[in-house]
C-alpha positions as CSV (number, residue, x, y, z in Angstrom):
1,M,-24.5,-24.7,10.9
2,N,-23.3,-24.3,7.3
3,S,-19.7,-25.2,7.6
4,T,-18.9,-23.3,4.4
5,R,-20.2,-20.0,5.8
6,T,-17.6,-17.3,5.9
7,G,-16.2,-16.8,9.4
8,A,-15.2,-13.2,8.7
9,A,-17.8,-11.4,6.7
10,A,-17.0,-8.9,4.0
11,L,-17.4,-5.9,6.2
12,L,-16.2,-2.5,4.9
13,S,-15.4,0.3,7.2
14,T,-18.6,1.9,6.0
15,A,-20.4,-1.4,6.7
16,L,-22.6,-0.9,3.6
17,F,-21.6,-4.4,2.6
18,I,-21.9,-7.7,4.4
19,T,-21.5,-11.2,3.1
20,L,-24.3,-13.7,3.0
21,S,-23.8,-17.4,3.7
22,P,-22.2,-19.1,0.6
23,S,-24.7,-21.1,-1.4
24,A,-24.6,-24.8,-1.6
25,M,-21.6,-26.0,-3.5
26,S,-21.6,-28.7,-6.2
27,D,-19.6,-31.9,-5.9
28,T,-18.2,-32.0,-9.4
29,H,-14.5,-32.7,-9.6
30,H,-12.3,-32.9,-12.7
31,D,-8.6,-33.8,-12.5
32,K,-6.5,-32.9,-15.5
33,G,-4.0,-35.4,-16.6
34,G,-3.0,-36.7,-13.1
35,D,-0.7,-33.7,-12.6
36,E,-0.3,-33.0,-8.9
37,H,-0.7,-29.3,-9.6
38,A,-3.9,-29.9,-11.7
39,L,-6.6,-27.3,-11.5
40,T,-9.5,-28.4,-9.2
41,Q,-13.0,-27.6,-10.4
42,S,-14.7,-28.7,-7.2
43,F,-16.9,-26.3,-5.4
44,N,-17.1,-28.7,-2.5
45,Y,-13.7,-27.2,-1.8
46,Q,-10.8,-28.5,0.2
47,G,-7.3,-27.2,0.0
48,K,-4.2,-29.3,-0.6
49,P,-1.9,-30.4,2.2
50,A,1.0,-28.3,3.4
51,T,4.3,-29.1,1.7
52,Q,7.4,-30.1,3.6
53,A,8.8,-26.6,3.0
54,T,5.7,-25.1,4.7
55,I,5.8,-27.6,7.5
56,E,9.4,-26.6,8.2
57,A,8.7,-22.9,7.9
58,N,5.8,-23.1,10.4
59,R,7.9,-25.2,12.8
60,K,10.7,-22.7,12.6
61,F,8.3,-19.8,13.2
62,A,6.9,-21.6,16.2
63,K,10.3,-21.6,17.9
64,T,10.2,-17.8,18.0
65,L,6.9,-17.8,20.0
66,D,6.5,-17.8,23.8
67,F,3.8,-20.4,24.3
68,S,4.5,-20.4,28.0
69,N,2.7,-17.0,28.2
70,Q,-0.9,-18.0,28.8
71,D,-2.2,-14.6,29.8
72,G,-4.5,-14.3,26.8
73,F,-6.2,-17.6,27.6
74,K,-6.6,-16.7,31.3
75,Q,-8.0,-13.2,30.6
76,T,-10.5,-14.6,28.1
77,R,-11.7,-17.3,30.5
78,N,-11.9,-15.0,33.5
79,N,-15.2,-14.4,35.2
80,L,-17.4,-16.6,33.0
81,I,-21.0,-16.4,34.2
82,A,-22.8,-18.5,31.7
83,K,-21.5,-20.5,28.8
84,F,-23.5,-20.5,25.6
85,D,-26.5,-22.8,25.3
86,A,-26.8,-24.8,22.2
87,K,-28.9,-22.2,20.4
88,T,-26.5,-19.3,21.1
89,A,-23.4,-21.4,20.4
90,D,-24.8,-22.3,17.0
91,I,-24.7,-18.6,16.0
92,L,-21.0,-18.8,15.4
93,W,-19.0,-20.5,18.1
94,N,-19.8,-24.1,17.0
95,D,-18.3,-23.4,13.5
96,Y,-14.8,-23.1,15.1
97,R,-14.7,-26.2,17.3
98,F,-11.9,-27.5,15.1
99,L,-9.6,-24.9,16.9
100,E,-9.8,-27.1,20.0
101,Q,-7.2,-29.4,18.4
102,D,-3.5,-28.9,18.0
103,A,-2.2,-26.7,15.2
104,P,-2.2,-28.4,11.8
105,D,0.6,-28.1,9.3
106,S,-1.5,-25.9,7.1
107,V,-1.8,-23.0,9.6
108,N,0.8,-20.6,11.0
109,P,1.1,-21.6,14.7
110,S,0.8,-18.0,15.9
111,L,-2.5,-17.5,13.9
112,W,-3.8,-20.8,15.2
113,R,-3.1,-19.7,18.8
114,Q,-4.9,-16.4,18.2
115,G,-7.9,-18.4,16.9
116,Q,-7.7,-20.6,20.0
117,V,-7.6,-17.6,22.3
118,N,-10.6,-16.1,20.5
119,H,-12.4,-19.4,20.7
120,E,-12.2,-19.2,24.5
121,A,-14.8,-16.5,24.3
122,A,-18.0,-18.5,24.7
123,G,-20.7,-16.7,26.7
124,L,-21.6,-14.0,29.3
125,Y,-18.7,-12.6,31.3
126,R,-18.4,-10.3,34.3
127,V,-16.0,-7.4,33.7
128,T,-16.7,-6.0,37.2
129,D,-19.9,-5.5,39.2
130,G,-22.2,-3.6,36.9
131,I,-20.3,-4.3,33.7
132,Y,-20.8,-7.5,31.6
133,Q,-19.9,-8.7,28.1
134,I,-21.2,-11.2,25.6
135,R,-18.2,-12.5,23.7
136,G,-18.1,-15.2,20.9
137,T,-21.3,-14.5,19.0
138,D,-19.9,-12.1,16.5
139,L,-16.7,-10.2,15.5
140,A,-17.2,-7.6,18.3
141,N,-18.1,-7.8,21.9
142,M,-21.5,-6.6,23.3
143,S,-21.0,-4.8,26.6
144,L,-23.7,-4.0,29.2
145,I,-23.4,-1.4,31.9
146,R,-25.8,-1.1,34.8
147,G,-27.4,2.4,35.0
148,D,-29.8,3.9,37.4
149,S,-33.0,2.6,35.6
150,G,-31.7,0.0,33.2
151,W,-28.8,-1.2,31.1
152,I,-26.5,0.8,28.8
153,L,-25.4,-1.3,25.9
154,L,-22.1,-0.7,24.1
155,D,-21.8,-1.9,20.5
156,P,-24.8,-3.9,19.3
157,L,-22.8,-6.2,17.0
158,T,-23.2,-6.5,13.2
159,S,-26.7,-7.8,12.5
160,L,-30.1,-7.3,14.2
161,E,-30.6,-11.1,14.4
162,T,-27.3,-11.8,16.2
163,A,-27.8,-8.7,18.5
164,K,-31.3,-9.8,19.5
165,A,-30.2,-13.4,20.3
166,S,-27.1,-12.2,22.2
167,L,-29.0,-9.7,24.3
168,E,-31.7,-12.3,25.1
169,F,-29.0,-14.7,26.3
170,A,-27.4,-12.0,28.4
171,L,-30.7,-10.9,30.0
172,K,-31.5,-14.5,30.9
173,H,-28.2,-15.0,32.7
174,L,-27.2,-11.6,34.2
175,P,-26.7,-12.0,38.0
176,E,-28.2,-8.6,38.6
177,G,-31.0,-6.5,37.0
178,N,-32.0,-9.1,34.4
179,D,-35.5,-7.8,34.5
180,L,-34.4,-4.2,33.6
181,P,-34.7,-2.7,30.2
182,V,-31.9,-1.5,27.9
183,V,-32.4,2.2,28.1
184,A,-29.4,3.4,26.1
185,M,-27.1,2.1,23.4
186,I,-23.7,3.6,22.4
187,Y,-21.9,3.0,19.1
188,S,-18.1,3.2,19.7
189,H,-17.2,3.9,16.1
190,S,-18.2,3.9,12.5
191,H,-17.6,0.2,11.6
192,G,-20.6,-2.0,11.0
193,D,-19.8,-4.7,13.6
194,H,-20.4,-2.0,16.2
195,F,-23.8,-0.6,15.1
196,G,-25.4,-3.1,12.6
197,G,-27.5,-4.9,15.2
198,A,-29.1,-1.7,16.6
199,K,-32.7,-2.6,15.5
200,G,-32.4,-6.0,17.1
201,V,-32.0,-4.2,20.4
202,Q,-34.7,-1.8,19.5
203,A,-37.1,-4.6,18.8
204,L,-36.8,-5.7,22.4
205,F,-36.7,-2.2,23.9
206,P,-38.4,0.3,21.6
207,E,-37.6,3.3,23.9
208,V,-33.9,2.8,23.8
209,K,-31.8,6.1,23.3
210,V,-28.9,5.9,21.0
211,Y,-25.5,7.7,21.2
212,G,-22.5,7.6,18.9
213,S,-19.1,9.1,18.2
214,K,-18.5,12.5,16.5
215,N,-19.8,12.6,12.9
216,I,-20.5,8.9,12.9
217,T,-23.5,9.0,10.6
218,K,-21.7,11.0,8.0
219,E,-18.6,8.8,8.1
220,I,-20.7,5.6,8.0
221,V,-22.4,6.5,4.8
222,D,-19.7,8.5,3.1
223,E,-16.4,6.7,3.7
224,N,-15.3,4.6,0.8
225,V,-18.6,4.9,-1.1
226,L,-16.9,6.3,-4.2
227,A,-14.6,3.2,-4.4
228,G,-17.2,0.9,-2.9
229,N,-17.5,-1.5,-5.9
230,A,-13.8,-2.2,-6.1
231,M,-13.6,-2.4,-2.3
232,T,-16.4,-4.9,-2.2
233,R,-14.6,-7.2,-4.7
234,R,-11.4,-6.9,-2.8
235,V,-13.2,-7.7,0.5
236,S,-14.0,-11.1,-0.9
237,Y,-10.3,-11.8,-0.8
238,Q,-9.3,-10.2,2.5
239,Y,-12.1,-12.1,4.3
240,G,-12.1,-15.2,2.2
241,T,-15.8,-15.2,1.5
242,V,-15.7,-18.2,-0.8
243,L,-13.5,-20.3,1.4
244,P,-14.6,-23.0,3.8
245,I,-14.1,-22.7,7.5
246,G,-11.3,-25.1,8.6
247,A,-7.6,-26.0,8.6
248,T,-7.2,-25.3,4.8
249,G,-9.5,-22.3,4.7
250,I,-10.6,-19.7,7.2
251,V,-9.3,-20.3,10.7
252,D,-9.9,-16.9,12.4
253,A,-10.8,-13.3,11.8
254,A,-8.0,-11.8,14.0
255,L,-10.4,-9.7,16.1
256,S,-12.5,-12.8,16.9
257,N,-13.2,-16.2,15.3
258,G,-15.6,-14.7,12.8
259,L,-18.5,-12.5,12.0
260,T,-22.1,-13.7,11.4
261,P,-24.2,-12.7,8.4
262,G,-27.6,-11.1,8.8
263,T,-29.4,-7.8,8.4
264,V,-27.4,-4.6,8.9
265,S,-29.5,-2.0,10.6
266,Y,-28.9,1.6,11.8
267,I,-30.6,4.1,14.1
268,K,-29.2,7.6,13.9
269,P,-27.6,8.5,17.2
270,I,-27.1,11.6,19.3
271,E,-23.4,12.3,18.7
272,T,-20.8,13.1,21.4
273,N,-17.6,15.2,21.3
274,H,-18.9,18.0,19.2
275,N,-17.9,20.8,21.6
276,A,-14.6,19.4,22.8
277,D,-12.2,16.5,22.3
278,I,-13.0,15.4,25.9
279,E,-16.6,15.7,27.1
280,S,-18.4,14.4,30.1
281,W,-21.9,12.9,29.5
282,K,-24.4,11.5,32.0
283,I,-26.2,8.5,30.5
284,D,-28.8,6.9,32.8
285,G,-26.9,8.2,35.8
286,I,-23.5,6.9,34.7
287,E,-20.8,9.4,33.8
288,F,-18.9,8.7,30.6
289,I,-15.9,10.9,29.9
290,F,-15.7,10.6,26.1
291,M,-12.4,11.2,24.3
292,D,-12.5,11.7,20.5
293,A,-10.3,9.1,18.8
294,S,-11.4,9.8,15.3
295,G,-8.8,9.3,12.6
296,T,-7.1,6.3,14.3
297,E,-8.7,2.9,13.8
298,A,-11.9,4.6,12.4
299,T,-12.8,7.9,10.9
300,S,-15.3,8.4,13.7
301,E,-14.5,6.9,17.1
302,A,-14.6,7.6,20.8
303,V,-13.1,6.0,23.8
304,A,-14.3,6.7,27.3
305,Y,-13.5,6.7,31.0
306,L,-16.1,5.6,33.5
307,P,-15.2,7.0,36.9
308,K,-17.8,4.9,38.8
309,F,-16.0,1.7,37.7
310,N,-12.4,3.0,37.4
311,A,-12.7,1.6,33.9
312,I,-11.5,2.6,30.4
313,W,-13.8,1.8,27.5
314,G,-11.2,1.4,24.8
315,A,-13.5,1.0,21.8
316,E,-11.3,-0.4,19.0
317,L,-8.3,1.8,19.6
318,T,-6.6,-1.4,20.8
319,Y,-7.3,-5.1,20.8
320,K,-5.0,-8.1,21.5
321,G,-3.1,-7.9,18.2
322,M,-1.8,-5.2,15.8
323,H,-4.5,-3.5,13.7
324,N,-4.4,-2.3,10.1
325,V,-2.8,1.0,9.4
326,Y,-3.6,0.0,5.8
327,T,-6.4,-2.4,5.3
328,L,-6.0,-4.9,2.4
329,R,-9.5,-4.4,1.1
330,G,-8.5,-0.8,0.3
331,A,-9.3,2.4,2.3
332,K,-7.7,5.6,3.1
333,T,-4.4,5.0,4.9
334,R,-4.7,5.5,8.6
335,D,-2.2,7.7,10.6
336,A,0.0,5.5,12.7
337,L,1.5,8.5,14.5
338,K,-1.9,9.8,15.5
339,W,-2.9,6.4,16.6
340,S,0.2,6.1,18.9
341,K,-0.4,9.6,20.3
342,T,-4.0,8.9,21.0
343,I,-3.2,5.8,23.0
344,N,-0.6,7.9,24.8
345,R,-3.2,10.4,25.6
346,V,-5.5,7.7,27.0
347,I,-2.7,6.6,29.3
348,H,-2.1,10.1,30.6
349,E,-5.8,11.2,30.8
350,F,-7.3,8.1,32.3
351,G,-4.5,5.6,33.1
352,G,-3.6,6.9,36.5
353,D,-6.9,5.8,38.1
354,A,-8.1,3.0,35.9
355,E,-8.2,-0.6,37.1
356,I,-10.0,-2.1,34.1
357,L,-9.5,-1.8,30.3
358,F,-12.4,-3.3,28.4
359,T,-12.7,-3.0,24.6
360,A,-14.9,-3.8,21.6
361,H,-12.7,-6.9,20.8
362,S,-10.8,-9.3,23.0
363,A,-11.0,-9.8,26.7
364,P,-10.6,-7.1,29.3
365,I,-7.4,-6.4,31.2
366,W,-7.5,-6.0,35.0
367,G,-5.1,-4.1,37.2
368,N,-3.6,-0.6,36.7
369,R,-0.1,-1.9,36.2
370,E,-1.2,-4.6,33.7
371,L,-3.4,-2.3,31.6
372,T,-0.8,0.5,31.6
373,Q,1.9,-1.9,30.3
374,F,-0.5,-3.2,27.7
375,L,-1.4,0.3,26.5
376,K,2.3,1.4,26.4
377,L,3.2,-1.6,24.3
378,Q,0.3,-0.9,21.9
379,R,1.3,2.8,21.8
380,D,4.9,1.9,21.1
381,N,4.0,-0.6,18.5
382,Y,2.2,1.9,16.3
383,G,4.9,4.5,17.0
384,F,7.6,1.9,16.1
385,V,5.9,1.2,12.7
386,H,5.6,5.0,12.0
387,N,9.0,6.1,13.1
388,Q,11.1,3.2,11.8
389,S,9.3,3.2,8.5
390,L,10.2,6.8,8.0
391,R,13.7,6.3,9.2
392,L,14.1,3.5,6.6
393,A,12.5,5.7,3.9
394,N,14.7,8.6,4.8
395,N,17.7,6.3,4.2
396,G,16.5,5.3,0.8
397,V,14.6,2.1,1.5
398,V,11.8,1.9,-1.1
399,M,8.2,0.6,-0.7
400,Q,8.8,-2.9,-2.1
401,D,11.7,-3.4,0.4
402,I,10.4,-1.6,3.5
403,G,8.1,-4.3,4.6
404,W,10.9,-6.8,4.7
405,E,13.4,-4.4,6.4
406,I,11.2,-3.3,9.3
407,Q,10.8,-6.9,10.4
408,K,14.5,-7.0,11.1
409,L,14.2,-4.1,13.5
410,L,11.5,-5.4,15.9
411,P,12.5,-4.8,19.6
412,E,12.4,-8.0,21.6
413,T,9.7,-6.7,23.9
414,I,7.4,-6.1,21.0
415,Q,8.2,-9.3,19.3
416,K,7.6,-11.4,22.4
417,A,4.2,-9.8,23.3
418,W,1.4,-11.7,21.8
419,H,-0.9,-8.7,21.6
420,T,1.4,-6.8,19.3
421,N,1.5,-9.6,16.6
422,G,0.3,-9.0,13.1
423,Y,-3.0,-11.0,13.0
424,H,-5.0,-8.2,11.4
425,G,-2.4,-5.6,10.4
426,T,1.2,-6.7,9.7
427,Y,4.5,-4.9,10.1
428,S,5.0,-5.5,6.3
429,H,1.9,-3.9,4.9
430,N,1.6,-1.3,7.7
431,A,5.2,-0.1,7.0
432,R,4.3,0.3,3.3
433,A,1.2,2.2,4.4
434,V,3.4,4.7,6.3
435,Y,5.6,5.0,3.2
436,N,2.6,5.6,1.0
437,L,1.0,8.2,3.4
438,Y,4.1,10.3,3.3
439,L,5.7,9.6,-0.1
440,G,3.1,8.0,-2.3
441,Y,3.4,4.9,-4.5
442,F,6.5,6.1,-6.5
443,D,10.0,5.2,-5.3
444,M,11.7,7.7,-7.6
445,N,13.4,5.0,-9.7
446,P,12.8,6.1,-13.3
447,A,12.1,2.5,-14.3
448,N,9.0,2.5,-12.1
449,L,7.7,5.9,-13.2
450,N,5.6,4.7,-16.1
451,P,5.8,1.0,-16.6
452,L,3.8,-0.8,-19.3
453,P,0.3,-2.0,-18.5
454,T,0.3,-5.3,-16.6
455,K,-0.6,-7.5,-19.5
456,A,1.8,-6.0,-22.0
457,E,4.6,-6.1,-19.3
458,A,3.9,-9.7,-18.6
459,V,4.1,-10.7,-22.2
460,K,7.5,-9.1,-22.6
461,F,8.8,-10.6,-19.4
462,V,7.8,-14.1,-20.5
463,E,9.3,-13.5,-23.9
464,Y,12.6,-12.3,-22.4
465,M,12.6,-15.3,-20.0
466,G,12.5,-17.8,-22.9
467,G,8.8,-18.5,-23.1
468,K,6.1,-19.8,-20.7
469,Q,7.3,-23.4,-20.7
470,A,10.8,-22.4,-19.8
471,V,9.6,-20.3,-17.0
472,L,7.3,-23.0,-15.7
473,D,10.1,-25.6,-15.7
474,K,12.3,-23.2,-13.5
475,A,9.3,-22.4,-11.3
476,K,8.6,-26.1,-10.6
477,A,12.2,-26.5,-9.4
478,D,11.9,-23.5,-7.2
479,F,8.5,-24.6,-5.9
480,D,10.1,-27.9,-4.8
481,Q,12.7,-25.9,-2.9
482,G,10.1,-23.8,-1.1
483,E,11.0,-20.6,-3.0
484,Y,7.3,-19.6,-3.0
485,H,7.6,-15.8,-3.0
486,F,9.5,-15.6,-6.3
487,V,7.5,-18.5,-7.8
488,A,4.4,-16.4,-7.2
489,T,6.0,-13.4,-8.8
490,V,7.2,-15.1,-11.9
491,L,4.2,-17.3,-12.5
492,N,1.9,-14.3,-12.1
493,K,3.7,-12.9,-15.2
494,V,3.1,-16.1,-17.1
495,V,-0.6,-16.4,-16.2
496,T,-1.2,-12.7,-16.9
497,A,0.4,-13.2,-20.3
498,D,-1.6,-16.4,-21.0
499,P,-4.5,-17.0,-18.6
500,D,-5.3,-20.3,-20.4
501,F,-2.0,-21.9,-19.7
502,A,-3.4,-24.4,-17.2
503,P,-0.1,-25.9,-15.8
504,A,1.1,-22.4,-14.8
505,R,-2.3,-21.5,-13.3
506,A,-2.2,-24.8,-11.3
507,L,1.3,-24.2,-9.9
508,L,0.5,-20.6,-9.1
509,A,-2.5,-21.7,-7.2
510,D,-0.4,-24.2,-5.2
511,T,2.1,-21.5,-4.5
512,F,-0.4,-19.1,-3.2
513,E,-1.8,-21.8,-1.0
514,Q,1.5,-22.6,0.7
515,L,2.1,-18.8,1.2
516,G,-1.3,-18.7,2.9
517,Y,-0.5,-21.6,5.1
518,Q,2.6,-19.8,6.3
519,S,0.9,-16.5,7.0
520,E,0.5,-15.2,10.5
521,A,-2.1,-12.6,9.5
522,A,-5.6,-13.7,8.9
523,G,-6.0,-11.3,6.0
524,W,-2.9,-12.4,4.3
525,R,-3.9,-16.1,4.6
526,N,-7.3,-15.3,3.1
527,V,-5.9,-13.3,0.2
528,Y,-3.5,-16.1,-0.7
529,L,-6.1,-18.8,-0.3
530,S,-8.7,-16.9,-2.2
531,G,-6.3,-16.3,-5.1
532,A,-5.6,-20.1,-5.1
533,F,-9.4,-20.8,-5.1
534,E,-10.2,-18.5,-8.0
535,L,-7.2,-19.7,-10.0
536,R,-8.6,-23.2,-9.6
537,N,-12.3,-22.5,-9.9
538,G,-12.7,-19.2,-11.7
539,I,-14.2,-15.9,-10.5
540,Q,-16.9,-16.4,-7.9
541,K,-19.8,-14.1,-7.5
542,T,-19.3,-11.9,-4.5
543,R,-21.7,-13.0,-1.9
544,I,-22.9,-9.7,-0.4
545,K,-26.0,-7.8,0.5
546,T,-25.7,-4.1,-0.3
547,N,-27.7,-0.9,0.1
548,S,-29.1,-1.3,3.6
549,P,-32.0,1.2,3.6
550,D,-31.1,2.3,7.1
551,L,-27.7,3.4,5.9
552,L,-28.5,4.8,2.5
553,G,-31.3,6.8,4.0
554,E,-28.7,8.8,5.8
555,M,-26.4,9.4,2.8
556,E,-26.1,13.1,1.8
557,V,-27.5,13.9,-1.6
558,G,-24.2,15.5,-2.6
559,A,-22.4,12.2,-1.9
560,L,-24.9,10.3,-4.0
561,L,-24.3,12.8,-6.9
562,D,-20.6,12.3,-6.4
563,Y,-21.0,8.6,-6.7
564,L,-23.1,9.0,-9.9
565,A,-20.2,11.0,-11.3
566,V,-17.8,8.0,-10.8
567,R,-20.2,5.9,-12.9
568,V,-20.1,8.3,-15.9
569,D,-18.3,7.2,-19.1
570,A,-16.5,10.3,-20.2
571,T,-16.2,9.2,-23.8
572,V,-20.0,9.1,-24.0
573,A,-20.7,12.0,-21.7
574,Q,-18.5,14.5,-23.6
575,H,-21.3,14.6,-26.3
576,L,-24.2,14.8,-23.9
577,S,-23.8,18.1,-22.0
578,F,-26.7,19.4,-19.8
579,S,-27.6,21.3,-16.7
580,L,-30.2,20.3,-14.1
581,N,-31.7,21.7,-10.8
582,L,-32.4,19.0,-8.3
583,V,-34.9,20.3,-5.7
584,L,-35.4,18.2,-2.5
585,T,-38.7,19.2,-1.1
586,D,-38.4,17.6,2.4
587,L,-34.8,18.8,2.9
588,E,-35.4,22.3,1.4
589,E,-32.2,21.8,-0.5
590,T,-31.3,22.5,-4.1
591,Y,-28.4,21.1,-6.1
592,F,-27.2,22.4,-9.4
593,V,-26.0,19.5,-11.5
594,E,-24.0,20.1,-14.7
595,M,-22.5,17.7,-17.3
596,S,-19.7,19.3,-19.1
597,N,-16.5,18.1,-20.8
598,G,-17.5,14.5,-20.0
599,N,-17.6,15.2,-16.2
600,L,-20.7,15.4,-13.9
601,N,-20.4,18.3,-11.4
602,N,-22.7,19.2,-8.5
603,I,-23.0,22.1,-6.1
604,K,-25.5,22.9,-3.3
605,V,-27.1,26.3,-4.1
606,A,-29.5,28.6,-2.3
607,K,-32.1,28.5,-5.1
608,P,-32.6,27.0,-8.5
609,Q,-30.3,28.3,-11.3
610,Q,-30.9,28.8,-14.9
611,A,-30.9,25.2,-16.2
612,D,-32.1,22.9,-19.0
613,A,-34.5,21.2,-16.5
614,T,-35.6,21.1,-12.9
615,L,-36.4,17.8,-11.1
616,T,-38.4,18.2,-7.9
617,L,-38.9,15.4,-5.4
618,S,-38.2,14.2,-1.9
619,K,-35.0,12.5,-0.7
620,P,-36.8,9.1,-0.2
621,A,-38.2,9.3,-3.8
622,L,-34.7,10.2,-5.1
623,F,-33.2,7.1,-3.4
624,A,-36.0,4.9,-4.6
625,L,-35.2,6.1,-8.1
626,N,-31.5,5.4,-7.6
627,L,-32.0,1.9,-6.2
628,G,-34.4,1.0,-9.0
629,L,-37.3,0.6,-6.6
630,A,-39.3,3.1,-8.7
631,T,-39.2,4.8,-12.1
632,L,-39.5,8.5,-12.8
633,P,-42.8,8.1,-14.7
634,E,-44.2,6.1,-11.7
635,L,-43.1,8.8,-9.3
636,I,-44.5,11.6,-11.5
637,K,-47.8,9.7,-11.9
638,G,-48.0,9.2,-8.2
639,G,-47.4,12.9,-7.5
640,K,-44.1,12.2,-5.8
641,A,-41.9,14.0,-8.4
642,K,-42.2,16.8,-11.0
643,L,-40.0,17.4,-14.0
644,D,-40.0,20.8,-15.7
645,G,-38.0,21.7,-18.8
646,D,-36.1,19.4,-21.2
647,A,-37.0,15.8,-20.3
648,E,-34.0,14.7,-22.5
649,V,-31.7,15.7,-19.7
650,L,-32.4,12.6,-17.7
651,T,-32.1,10.5,-20.9
652,K,-28.6,12.0,-21.4
653,L,-27.6,11.2,-17.8
654,N,-28.8,7.6,-18.1
655,R,-26.9,7.1,-21.4
656,S,-23.8,8.4,-19.7
657,L,-23.9,6.0,-16.7
658,T,-22.2,2.6,-16.7
659,E,-22.8,-0.4,-14.5
660,M,-19.8,-1.5,-12.5
661,N,-18.4,-5.0,-12.8
662,D,-18.6,-6.4,-9.3
663,S,-16.8,-9.6,-10.3
664,F,-13.7,-8.3,-12.1
665,A,-10.6,-10.5,-12.1
666,I,-8.0,-10.1,-9.3
667,V,-5.8,-13.0,-10.2
668,P,-5.5,-13.6,-14.0
669,S,-8.8,-15.3,-15.0
670,T,-10.2,-17.3,-17.9
671,N,-13.8,-16.5,-17.0
672,T,-16.0,-13.5,-16.2
673,L,-19.4,-13.2,-14.6
């Protein structure tokens, strides 16, 4: 396996983007002047050791943790039927064998333990008679339920290659019905690690029927598309896509050890919960009582109760950790109160009879008392974040402070429970998410109402502080004392003011690195270490594959036009007004598109309006045009498109559009791609 492959792929909640394996890295290395903080130029990348301050911080943190509680390990090991063979282990699991060692100084001990628990997932497991899971080949679990005529598969992982290999392994080792087909497949929600492998399953079983949560197709293709370019770049930091796997790089993906690259696919499903929040469906003889959980962890999501098995299918409403109320890559803030209330509803609707809770991540929980306690702690954790954040805000605590203050309020029962820890979400950034959801970014301090742009502000800060060398000298002293948070703040000002000041860049990189080594959250660690990497090596090209045809083919035309509007340069477009009818022959839909006052508008209309031009074509032809797979003259010549009226309209549109920079600087940079 390629040890530099990212262990947690750059997966957006839309799953339109997934990282590829990092390319081979060069071995060049240049050391500048023997300075211990010199910038490294090596792409055969290895981070620096933990400082004494970080070692002490991690040891102190370890003393707050209950390592005697081994429940997570026991539950993950329970009911193993078949451990991965060499081929299946090589998909992902072998990349994380280093977790079998004791925690190194360069990793927060709680995050290391989470990685170890996740690494216990290594094969095919029995949940109960008739329900089985493959765990350890991808970010999510693949679950199999025995129906009347075959298997019902829950969540076909991220890529068709991994899904196919995982399913083949399961069918080889299932203790019952391993000669039966997969007759149905259910997507629990609208994130790509839960549907992207669909066509890998279909390749083995072409007649498989597919089901999904309410509005899943629309949410998959619409959510975050408008900000997709910025989100893609940010994803490279949250998931550390340029970092190596190992003790000074990626150590875990919080939900599992990692996520494998490959081909994201999609099959449009039959959607549940359109008529009611709770609906009963019979799928191959098995009753699923689906509960709509949309608006919690995902914009489209459903959990279910399976009466035959006395089992709750929890989707990703819970896992053994705290999830993101705000995700660092950027997305609309989730509603922590709704999340808490939805878990509470699961307890009251299904918890009385259930003996098993199995989910899309982490191992199952067996026993009514145990799963009820687990769900109550999960419920109360999101409720705690919501309610205490607002209590603090209502007492004047501002966004910059609220993440620090909420950590002082943690009840001991929550603090001691491993499955409430902030491996994915954190109390700090989730509290700020609650603040932002209700009160926005502004704290009402007039000084923060309209600050200078970041560059101009940084220049003045450095000037006021006596110049960059004076700041650097003080920062070196604070670094040696382990004062990394303020060193990061002040050196960011220096490097923003002068990105070419190499000593400050080097020390800032070292500072980010130590903050990463101390972080309990996988995302925080990756953000800090990615910042250090790019300060040392410059901006790296985002390693992603975009525009999966399966997904883009389901995108509404109006959403595509909205996305084009985001790409318009208003300073150019203000001089290029036009109107256009866009007629989609296969959909029997018409959109009236108008450029006016530098803004591109669209509206779906019943029939063509009076316009400068009319473009008639099919939806596939429109998307081929948008993706650059065909030109308009080619489509017209082939009889796949017709343009009536002023042909200059499309020229005006093209002149107005800009290409987005997918490698913009996040930390102050001296290079661009």
